[in-house]
C-alpha positions as CSV (number, residue, x, y, z in Angstrom):
1,X,2.6,-5.2,41.3
2,X,1.5,-5.6,37.8
3,X,-1.6,-4.0,37.3
4,X,-4.5,-6.8,36.6
5,X,-5.6,-7.7,33.2
6,X,-9.0,-5.6,33.2
7,X,-10.5,-7.0,30.3
8,X,-11.7,-10.3,29.1
9,X,-9.2,-13.4,30.2
10,X,-7.3,-15.6,27.5
11,X,-9.1,-18.6,28.8
12,X,-11.9,-17.1,27.0
13,X,-10.2,-18.1,23.5
14,X,-11.9,-20.9,21.5
15,X,-10.1,-23.9,21.0
16,X,-8.5,-24.1,17.3
17,X,-9.9,-26.1,14.7
18,X,-7.6,-29.0,13.9
19,X,-8.8,-30.2,10.6
20,X,-8.4,-26.5,8.9
21,X,-5.0,-26.9,6.8
22,X,-3.7,-23.3,5.3
23,X,-3.3,-23.3,1.4
24,X,0.7,-23.4,0.9
25,X,2.6,-20.3,0.0
26,X,5.1,-20.6,-2.4
27,X,6.6,-18.0,-1.1
28,X,9.3,-17.8,2.2
29,X,7.2,-17.7,5.5
30,X,10.0,-15.6,7.0
31,X,9.5,-13.0,4.4
32,X,6.1,-13.2,3.2
33,X,5.1,-9.4,3.7
34,X,8.0,-7.9,1.8
35,X,6.1,-8.2,-1.2
36,X,2.4,-8.6,0.1
37,X,-1.1,-7.1,-1.1
38,X,-3.1,-6.7,1.7
39,X,-6.5,-5.6,1.4
40,X,-8.1,-3.5,4.1
41,X,-11.9,-4.2,5.3
42,X,-13.6,-1.6,7.3
43,X,-15.5,-4.1,8.7
44,X,-18.7,-2.2,9.4
45,X,-19.2,-1.7,5.5
46,X,-17.8,-4.4,4.0
47,X,-20.7,-7.3,4.5
48,X,-23.4,-7.7,7.0
49,X,-23.7,-11.5,8.1
50,X,-27.0,-10.7,10.4
51,X,-28.9,-8.4,8.5
52,X,-28.8,-5.6,11.0
53,X,-27.6,-3.2,8.5
54,X,-23.9,-3.2,10.0
55,X,-21.1,-5.0,8.7
56,X,-19.6,-7.9,11.0
57,X,-17.0,-10.6,11.5
58,X,-19.7,-13.7,9.9
59,X,-20.0,-11.2,6.7
60,X,-16.5,-10.6,6.7
61,X,-15.7,-14.4,6.7
62,X,-18.6,-15.0,4.0
63,X,-17.2,-12.6,1.8
64,X,-12.8,-13.7,2.4
65,X,-13.5,-15.7,-1.0
66,X,-13.5,-12.2,-2.8
67,X,-10.2,-11.3,-1.6
68,X,-8.7,-15.0,-2.5
69,X,-10.4,-15.0,-6.3
70,X,-8.6,-11.1,-6.2
71,X,-5.3,-11.9,-5.7
72,X,-4.8,-10.6,-2.5
73,X,-2.1,-12.1,0.3
74,X,-3.8,-10.7,3.6
75,X,-6.7,-9.1,4.6
76,X,-6.6,-6.3,7.7
77,X,-9.3,-5.9,9.4
78,X,-10.4,-2.7,11.1
79,X,-11.4,-2.7,14.9
80,X,-14.1,-5.1,16.0
81,X,-13.4,-4.9,19.8
82,X,-15.8,-4.0,22.4
83,X,-16.5,-0.3,22.1
84,X,-19.4,2.3,22.3
85,X,-18.1,3.2,18.7
86,X,-17.8,6.7,19.4
87,X,-15.4,6.9,16.5
88,X,-16.3,3.8,14.6
89,X,-14.2,1.0,16.9
90,X,-11.2,2.9,17.8
91,X,-12.6,4.0,21.2
92,X,-11.6,0.6,22.6
93,X,-13.2,-0.8,25.9
94,X,-12.1,-4.3,26.0
95,X,-9.0,-5.2,24.2
96,X,-9.7,-8.9,24.6
97,X,-13.4,-9.0,23.5
98,X,-15.5,-8.6,20.5
99,X,-18.1,-6.2,19.9
100,X,-21.7,-8.0,20.1
101,X,-22.5,-5.5,17.1
102,X,-19.7,-7.6,15.4
103,X,-20.0,-11.1,16.7
104,X,-18.2,-12.7,19.1
105,X,-14.9,-14.4,19.8
106,X,-15.7,-17.5,18.2
107,X,-16.5,-15.5,14.6
108,X,-13.0,-14.1,14.7
109,X,-11.6,-17.5,15.1
110,X,-13.3,-18.9,12.3
111,X,-12.3,-15.8,10.3
112,X,-9.2,-16.7,10.7
113,X,-9.3,-20.5,10.3
114,X,-11.1,-19.6,6.9
115,X,-9.2,-16.7,5.9
116,X,-5.8,-19.2,6.4
117,X,-7.8,-22.0,4.4
118,X,-7.8,-19.5,1.6
119,X,-3.9,-18.9,1.6
120,X,-4.8,-15.1,3.2
121,X,-2.7,-14.2,6.2
122,X,-5.1,-11.7,8.9
123,X,-3.7,-8.7,10.2
124,X,-5.8,-6.7,13.2
125,X,-5.8,-3.2,14.4
126,X,-4.5,-2.7,17.8
127,X,-5.1,0.8,19.3
128,X,-2.7,1.5,21.7
129,X,-2.4,5.3,21.9
130,X,-6.0,5.6,23.4
131,X,-9.0,3.5,25.1
132,X,-12.3,4.5,25.2
133,X,-13.1,6.6,28.3
134,X,-15.3,3.3,29.1
135,X,-12.3,1.3,29.1
136,X,-12.4,0.3,33.3
137,X,-9.1,1.7,33.7
138,X,-10.6,5.1,32.7
139,X,-13.4,4.4,34.8
140,X,-11.3,4.1,37.8
141,X,-9.0,7.0,36.8
142,X,-12.3,9.1,36.9
143,X,-12.9,7.6,40.2
144,X,-10.2,8.8,41.6
145,X,-8.1,5.5,41.7
146,X,-4.1,7.4,41.4
147,X,-3.3,4.4,40.2
148,X,-5.4,4.1,37.2
149,X,-5.1,7.7,37.0
150,X,-1.1,7.1,36.2
151,X,-1.9,5.1,33.3
152,X,-3.4,8.5,31.2
153,X,-2.2,11.7,30.7
154,X,-4.3,14.0,33.7
155,X,-2.3,17.4,34.5
156,X,-3.3,20.5,36.2
157,X,-5.0,23.6,34.4
158,X,-3.6,26.9,34.0
159,X,-4.8,30.2,35.0
160,X,-5.8,31.2,38.8
161,X,-8.3,28.5,39.2
162,X,-6.8,25.9,36.6
163,X,-9.6,26.7,34.3
164,X,-7.6,26.8,31.4
165,X,-6.1,23.8,29.2
166,X,-2.7,22.7,30.4
167,X,-1.4,23.9,27.1
168,X,-2.4,24.8,23.6
169,X,-2.8,21.4,21.7
170,X,-5.9,20.7,19.7
171,X,-7.4,17.5,18.6
172,X,-7.3,16.1,15.5
173,X,-10.9,16.2,15.3
174,X,-11.3,19.9,16.2
175,X,-11.5,21.9,19.4
176,X,-9.0,21.1,22.4
177,X,-7.1,18.3,23.3
178,X,-7.9,18.5,26.5
179,X,-11.0,18.1,28.9
180,X,-11.7,19.1,32.4
181,X,-12.5,16.2,34.8
182,X,-14.8,16.5,38.0
183,X,-12.0,17.1,40.1
184,X,-10.7,19.8,38.2
185,X,-7.6,18.4,36.3
186,X,-7.5,17.7,32.9
187,X,-7.0,14.8,30.5
188,X,-5.5,14.6,26.9
189,X,-7.1,13.4,24.3
190,X,-5.7,13.8,20.8
191,X,-8.4,12.6,18.8
192,X,-12.5,12.4,20.6
193,X,-12.6,13.3,24.1
194,X,-14.1,9.6,24.7
195,X,-10.8,8.7,23.4
196,X,-8.4,9.4,26.6
197,X,-4.7,9.1,25.7
198,X,-2.4,6.9,27.8
199,X,0.8,7.2,29.3
200,X,3.2,5.0,27.6
201,X,5.9,6.0,30.4
202,X,4.0,3.9,32.7
203,X,5.3,0.1,33.0
204,X,1.6,-1.0,33.5
205,X,0.7,-0.2,30.0
206,X,3.5,-1.8,28.2
207,X,3.0,-4.8,30.2
208,X,-0.9,-4.6,29.3
209,X,-0.3,-4.3,25.7
210,X,2.2,-6.7,25.6
211,X,-0.3,-9.4,26.7
212,X,-2.8,-8.0,24.9
213,X,-0.7,-9.3,21.5
214,X,-0.1,-12.5,22.5
215,X,-3.8,-13.0,23.1
216,X,-4.7,-12.6,19.3
217,X,-1.8,-13.9,18.4
218,X,-2.9,-17.1,20.3
219,X,-5.9,-16.8,18.5
220,X,-4.3,-17.0,15.2
221,X,-3.3,-13.8,13.4
222,X,-0.5,-13.1,11.5
223,X,0.0,-9.6,12.4
224,X,-0.9,-6.1,13.9
225,X,-1.6,-2.7,12.1
226,X,-0.6,0.1,15.0
227,X,-3.1,2.7,14.9
228,X,-1.2,6.1,15.8
229,X,2.4,4.2,15.9
230,X,3.7,7.7,16.2
231,X,1.5,9.5,18.5
232,X,2.2,6.9,21.8
233,X,5.2,9.5,23.7
234,X,5.1,12.8,23.8
235,X,7.4,15.4,24.3
236,X,8.9,15.9,28.0
237,X,6.8,18.9,29.7
238,X,3.9,18.8,27.0
239,X,5.6,22.1,25.5
240,X,3.1,24.5,24.0
241,X,3.0,24.7,19.9
242,X,2.5,28.3,19.5
243,X,0.6,27.6,16.4
244,X,-3.3,27.2,15.7
245,X,-4.8,24.7,13.0
246,X,-2.1,22.4,14.0
247,X,-3.9,19.4,12.2
248,X,-2.4,20.8,9.0
249,X,1.3,20.5,10.9
250,X,0.5,16.6,10.7
251,X,2.9,15.0,8.2
252,X,4.7,18.3,7.8
253,X,7.0,18.6,11.0
254,X,7.7,17.1,14.2
255,X,5.2,17.7,16.5
256,X,5.4,17.5,20.4
257,X,2.5,14.8,20.6
258,X,3.6,12.8,17.2
259,X,6.9,11.2,16.1
260,X,8.5,11.7,19.2
261,X,12.0,9.3,19.6
262,X,10.5,7.4,22.5
263,X,8.2,5.7,20.4
264,X,11.0,3.7,18.7
265,X,11.8,1.7,22.0
266,X,7.9,0.9,22.1
267,X,7.9,-0.7,18.9
268,X,11.8,-2.4,19.2
269,X,9.7,-4.2,22.1
270,X,7.0,-5.0,19.7
271,X,9.2,-6.5,17.4
272,X,11.0,-8.5,19.9
273,X,7.9,-10.1,20.6
274,X,6.8,-10.8,17.5
275,X,10.0,-12.5,16.3
276,X,10.4,-14.1,19.6
277,X,6.5,-15.8,18.9
278,X,7.4,-16.5,15.5
279,X,10.3,-18.6,17.0
280,X,8.3,-20.2,19.6
281,X,5.1,-21.4,17.4
282,X,6.8,-21.5,13.8
283,X,5.1,-20.1,10.7
284,X,5.0,-17.4,8.8
285,X,6.3,-14.4,10.0
286,X,4.2,-12.3,12.4
287,X,4.4,-8.6,11.7
288,X,4.1,-5.3,13.0
289,X,2.8,-2.4,10.4
290,X,3.2,1.1,11.7
291,X,0.4,3.9,10.9
292,X,2.6,6.3,11.5
293,X,2.9,10.1,10.4
294,X,6.4,11.9,9.8
295,X,7.6,14.8,8.7
296,X,9.5,13.4,5.8
297,X,10.7,9.5,4.2
298,X,14.0,9.4,6.2
299,X,11.6,10.0,9.7
300,X,9.0,7.6,8.6
301,X,12.0,4.9,7.7
302,X,13.2,5.1,11.5
303,X,10.0,2.9,12.2
304,X,11.4,-0.1,9.9
305,X,15.0,-0.7,10.6
306,X,15.7,-3.6,11.5
307,X,14.7,-3.9,15.0
308,X,11.9,-2.2,14.7
309,X,8.3,-2.4,12.6
310,X,8.5,-4.6,9.2
311,X,6.0,-2.0,7.6
312,X,5.0,1.5,7.7
313,X,2.0,3.3,5.5
314,X,3.8,5.7,2.9
315,X,1.2,8.5,3.1
316,X,3.2,10.3,1.3
317,X,2.5,8.6,-2.0
318,X,-1.1,8.7,-1.2
319,X,-1.3,12.5,-1.1
320,X,0.8,13.0,-4.2
321,X,-0.8,14.9,-6.6
322,X,-1.7,13.9,-10.3
323,X,1.5,14.8,-11.3
324,X,4.4,13.3,-13.0
325,X,7.3,15.1,-11.3
326,X,5.5,14.9,-7.4
327,X,5.1,11.0,-8.2
328,X,8.6,10.3,-9.1
329,X,10.1,12.4,-6.2
330,X,7.7,10.8,-3.6
331,X,8.9,7.0,-5.1
332,X,12.6,8.0,-5.3
333,X,12.7,9.4,-1.6
334,X,10.5,6.5,-0.2
335,X,12.5,3.4,-1.8
336,X,16.3,5.4,-1.3
337,X,14.7,5.5,2.6
338,X,13.7,2.4,3.1
339,X,16.7,0.8,1.1
340,X,18.8,2.5,3.4
341,X,17.2,0.6,6.5
342,X,16.8,-2.8,4.8
343,X,13.2,-2.6,4.6
344,X,10.7,-2.8,1.7
345,X,8.4,0.3,0.9
346,X,4.6,-0.3,1.2
347,X,2.2,2.0,-1.5
348,X,-1.3,3.0,-0.8
349,X,-4.0,5.2,-2.5
350,X,-7.0,5.2,-0.2
351,X,-8.0,3.9,2.8
352,X,-10.9,4.4,5.7
353,X,-9.4,8.1,6.5
354,X,-9.4,9.5,3.0
355,X,-11.1,10.7,0.3
356,X,-10.9,7.5,-2.3
357,X,-8.6,8.0,-5.1
358,X,-10.7,8.1,-8.0
359,X,-12.6,11.6,-6.5
360,X,-9.0,12.7,-5.1
361,X,-7.9,12.5,-9.1
362,X,-10.7,14.5,-10.3
363,X,-13.9,12.5,-10.1
364,X,-16.2,11.4,-12.9
365,X,-14.9,9.5,-15.9
366,X,-11.4,11.4,-15.4
367,X,-10.8,10.6,-11.9
368,X,-11.4,6.7,-12.5
369,X,-9.3,6.4,-15.7
370,X,-6.0,8.5,-13.3
371,X,-7.4,5.8,-10.2
372,X,-6.8,2.6,-12.9
373,X,-3.9,4.3,-14.3
374,X,-2.4,4.6,-10.6
375,X,-3.1,1.5,-9.4
376,X,-0.8,-0.3,-12.0
377,X,1.6,2.3,-11.3
378,X,1.5,1.3,-7.6
379,X,1.2,-2.4,-8.2
380,X,4.5,-2.2,-10.4
381,X,6.5,-0.3,-7.8
382,X,8.8,-2.5,-5.6
383,X,7.5,-3.7,-2.2
384,X,3.9,-4.2,-0.6
385,X,0.9,-2.7,-1.6
386,X,-2.3,-2.0,0.5
387,X,-5.7,-2.0,-1.3
388,X,-8.9,-0.3,0.5
389,X,-12.3,-2.2,0.5
390,X,-13.9,-1.1,-3.0
391,X,-10.8,0.8,-4.7
392,X,-11.0,-2.4,-7.0
393,X,-14.8,-2.0,-8.2
394,X,-13.6,1.9,-9.1
395,X,-16.0,3.0,-5.7
396,X,-15.8,7.1,-5.7
397,X,-16.3,9.1,-2.7
398,X,-19.8,9.6,-1.7
399,X,-19.8,13.4,-1.4
400,X,-23.8,14.0,-0.6
401,X,-24.5,12.0,2.5
402,X,-27.2,13.8,4.6
403,X,-25.9,15.1,7.7
404,X,-28.6,13.2,9.7
405,X,-27.0,10.3,9.1
406,X,-22.8,10.9,9.3
407,X,-21.4,9.1,12.1
408,X,-17.6,11.0,11.6
409,X,-16.6,12.3,15.3
410,X,-15.0,15.2,13.2
411,X,-18.5,15.9,11.9
412,X,-19.6,16.8,15.0
413,X,-16.4,18.4,16.2
414,X,-15.9,21.0,13.6
415,X,-19.7,21.3,12.5
416,X,-18.6,20.5,8.7
417,X,-15.7,22.9,8.7
418,X,-13.2,20.3,8.0
419,X,-9.9,21.3,6.4
420,X,-9.7,18.4,4.0
421,X,-7.0,16.3,6.1
422,X,-9.3,13.2,6.7
423,X,-11.1,13.5,4.1
424,X,-12.7,16.4,1.2
425,X,-14.3,18.1,3.5
426,X,-12.6,17.3,6.9
427,X,-15.0,14.0,7.1
428,X,-14.7,10.5,6.4
429,X,-17.8,8.9,6.3
430,X,-17.6,9.4,2.3
431,X,-14.8,6.7,2.2
432,X,-16.9,4.4,4.3
433,X,-20.1,3.6,2.7
434,X,-20.8,-0.3,2.1
435,X,-19.9,-2.3,-0.4
436,X,-22.0,-3.2,-3.1
437,X,-22.1,-6.6,-3.9
438,X,-25.1,-7.5,-6.2
439,X,-26.5,-5.2,-8.7
440,X,-30.2,-5.1,-6.8
441,X,-31.4,-4.9,-3.5
442,X,-31.9,-2.8,-0.8
443,X,-28.4,-2.9,0.0
444,X,-27.1,-4.1,-3.4
445,X,-26.2,-7.3,-1.4
446,X,-24.3,-5.9,1.5
447,X,-27.0,-7.6,3.9
448,X,-30.7,-8.2,4.1
449,X,-31.4,-5.1,6.4
450,X,-30.2,-2.1,4.6
451,X,-27.0,-0.2,5.2
452,X,-25.8,2.2,7.9
453,X,-24.8,4.8,5.5
454,X,-27.5,5.2,2.3
455,X,-25.8,3.8,-1.0
456,X,-25.6,5.7,-3.9
457,X,-28.5,4.1,-6.7
458,X,-25.8,4.3,-9.5
459,X,-23.7,1.7,-6.9
460,X,-25.5,-1.2,-8.6
461,X,-23.6,-1.1,-12.1
462,X,-20.4,-1.2,-10.0
463,X,-20.9,-4.1,-7.9
464,X,-18.8,-7.2,-7.7
465,X,-21.6,-9.2,-9.6
466,X,-22.0,-6.7,-12.3
467,X,-18.0,-6.4,-13.2
468,X,-17.1,-10.1,-12.8
469,X,-16.4,-11.2,-16.3
470,X,-16.5,-7.8,-18.0
471,X,-13.1,-7.7,-19.1
472,X,-12.7,-4.0,-19.3
473,X,-14.2,-3.6,-15.8
474,X,-11.9,-2.1,-12.4
475,X,-12.5,-5.3,-10.9
476,X,-11.1,-7.5,-14.1
477,X,-8.3,-5.1,-14.3
478,X,-7.1,-5.3,-10.7
479,X,-7.4,-9.4,-10.7
480,X,-5.5,-9.5,-13.7
481,X,-2.9,-7.1,-12.4
482,X,-2.5,-8.5,-9.5
483,X,-2.3,-12.4,-10.9
484,X,0.7,-11.3,-13.1
485,X,1.9,-8.9,-10.1
486,X,2.5,-12.8,-8.7
487,X,3.5,-14.6,-11.8
488,X,6.0,-12.0,-12.8
489,X,9.4,-12.5,-11.1
490,X,10.4,-8.6,-11.8
491,X,7.2,-7.7,-9.7
492,X,6.9,-7.3,-6.2
493,X,9.5,-7.2,-3.3
494,X,13.0,-5.7,-4.3
495,X,14.7,-2.6,-4.5
496,X,15.8,-2.3,-8.3
497,X,13.8,0.2,-10.2
498,X,15.4,1.7,-13.5
499,X,13.8,4.8,-14.7
500,X,13.5,5.1,-18.5
501,X,13.5,8.2,-21.0
502,X,10.1,9.5,-21.2
503,X,8.5,12.7,-22.5
504,X,7.4,15.2,-19.7
505,X,4.2,13.9,-17.8
506,X,5.1,10.6,-18.6
507,X,6.6,8.0,-16.1
508,X,8.7,4.6,-17.6
509,X,10.4,2.5,-15.6
510,X,12.2,-1.0,-15.5
511,X,11.8,-3.8,-12.9
512,X,14.2,-6.4,-13.2
513,X,13.9,-10.0,-11.6
514,X,16.5,-10.8,-8.9
515,X,17.8,-13.0,-11.5
516,X,18.4,-11.1,-14.7
517,X,17.1,-14.0,-16.8
518,X,14.4,-14.7,-15.1
519,X,12.8,-11.5,-17.1
520,X,12.0,-7.8,-17.0
521,X,8.9,-5.5,-17.0
522,X,8.2,-2.4,-18.1
523,X,5.6,0.5,-16.7
524,X,4.5,3.4,-18.6
525,X,1.9,6.3,-17.2
526,X,0.8,9.0,-19.4
527,X,-0.3,11.4,-16.7
528,X,-1.7,13.9,-19.6
529,X,-5.2,14.4,-21.0
530,X,-4.0,13.6,-24.6
531,X,-2.4,11.0,-26.5
532,X,1.3,10.8,-26.3
533,X,3.8,8.8,-29.1
534,X,6.9,7.4,-28.0
535,X,9.5,4.7,-29.0
536,X,7.9,1.3,-27.3
537,X,9.2,0.5,-24.0
538,X,9.4,-3.0,-24.5
539,X,8.8,-6.0,-26.9
540,X,4.9,-6.2,-26.1
541,X,2.1,-4.7,-23.8
542,X,1.2,-7.3,-21.0
543,X,-1.8,-5.0,-19.3
544,X,-3.4,-2.0,-19.7
545,X,-5.4,0.4,-17.6
546,X,-7.9,1.4,-20.4
547,X,-8.9,-0.4,-23.3
548,X,-6.1,0.7,-26.2
549,X,-3.8,2.1,-23.9
550,X,-1.0,1.3,-26.1
551,X,-2.0,1.3,-30.1
552,X,0.9,1.1,-32.4
553,X,1.8,3.8,-35.1
554,X,2.1,2.4,-38.7
555,X,5.1,2.5,-41.1
556,X,3.7,5.5,-42.7
557,X,3.5,7.8,-39.7
558,X,-0.4,7.4,-39.6
559,X,-1.7,7.2,-35.7
560,X,-5.0,6.7,-34.2
561,X,-4.7,10.0,-32.8
562,X,-4.4,13.1,-34.3
563,X,-0.9,14.5,-34.6
564,X,3.0,13.2,-36.3
565,X,4.2,10.1,-35.7
566,X,7.4,9.9,-34.0
567,X,10.4,10.6,-36.6
568,X,11.4,7.5,-38.0
569,X,8.1,6.0,-38.9
570,X,7.2,3.0,-36.5
571,X,7.4,-0.1,-38.4
572,X,7.0,-3.3,-36.3
573,X,9.6,-6.0,-36.0
574,X,9.4,-9.3,-38.2
575,X,9.2,-10.7,-35.0
576,X,5.8,-8.9,-34.0
577,X,7.8,-6.1,-31.4
578,X,6.2,-3.1,-32.0
579,X,8.9,0.0,-33.1
580,X,6.4,2.9,-31.9
581,X,3.4,3.5,-29.9
582,X,0.8,5.8,-29.0
583,X,-0.2,5.6,-25.3
584,X,-3.8,6.7,-24.5
585,X,-4.4,9.6,-22.1
586,X,-4.4,9.2,-18.4
587,X,-3.5,5.7,-18.6
588,X,-0.7,3.1,-17.8
589,X,0.6,-0.3,-19.7
590,X,2.7,-2.9,-18.2
591,X,5.4,-4.1,-20.8
592,X,7.2,-7.6,-21.4
593,X,10.6,-6.1,-21.9
């Protein structure tokens, strides 16, 4: 007998609003995701609609116009389900209910309708690797129900009295990955003890999540970001790893609890469900996006084979240092692997689990210059791009949060002795500080009741309102880049990228439209801290990451920076094209080719 649905029933769904008509999208509905720019909303830190100091669905809905004006194609919402919030909502107690902290199902339905009316797709998180310890299934398991216990990974302990964990696995958040129940058995939790891992060999688990996906598809969402998509299947026998500090191995080698081949059967079933739902209901393709750590690009590409998921996060690009050779290697490896399976590559610089990239790249003015250049690099690459809320404002990591306000469970587990995997200090609160919307007010427009994490005083000047209309602001750079990316036929989806000759520590490549007569675009990135002169890579600059990112050298060789002009001078052509240019330090330029 199938397990009963122990969370809210689909009949609780709000009725759709028949008067809401989505804005038309000129791109084919079947492949919108191949070129999409998807904006991540960390719900508790985006906008507060009810004044309690915590972001919510109402606040997010009221601010969706910002995403549309920015030029995003879709919004990805982090978990807003019923949860004790032991890990920011990634500990789900009811997969079919909205936590009162964030609103209710009517708020979720209203957000989807508003997003569609603005031409935005909606992707929601699903958390299938583990539940909350307060999920009805786990409560029944602890109470001794054998059917409920079989849905999780309970094992006897080692040693004469079973007082030792079943194996040597460590939690991603620090400490052992096992907790002992009152009856002496141990349960697995790859993350916090409040997040017990499900056993995906159990058919009741698979059936329940298929039902959960259909529940949210019926509400109108356009896809799912699958949390820990690489961790749902563990190696048979749960073998020891024989290595301490195992979190350092994530993404570097295949582990018995991550990136097991068995996960692909699950993802094939989910792809079939998504395709069937799209065929049944029409409209745009419903997609699945894997949060998957894999040891190399080839292993990652397995998640996006034609019969599996549509996208997988490219963490190798996010982790690449500010170095031309390293970035080119990651770009080449990523494109080669995904092209081999016919999938688009995704690119991402920041998210809710890592230090914001202006701080990763060196902080201060230099970090921001590099971050702006990296944004143009990312948005010029073939495929889809993910933006993390606030990166369009150039927000840095908040590294000086008092211990008393931190809420990341890794802080409690590691006592601040992190390894840098999830954050600069091993913690994640610094990238989750609520957004500034206005230059003034107790929370800079985040909400009437302050903010759940303190915002730096200087963030008012970085707010959406303060940067709007300021030609040189990071916000206007992103708006210009996304508008040009959508309009230019050589940008967005595709596989074609041709590297061009360039000086050391300069990247230069050409993107060509599917129809060669439709145009080309060249991207140059100077990763050095000094000006670099080179022959002009295009007819004229279209967009630069900083003012004066590309300065012509005059016919007499007199550059605006010290140093000799390129050999042969730099006369401009009669048509206004530039012969030679000087690229500003740590800058990127898009050129009409």
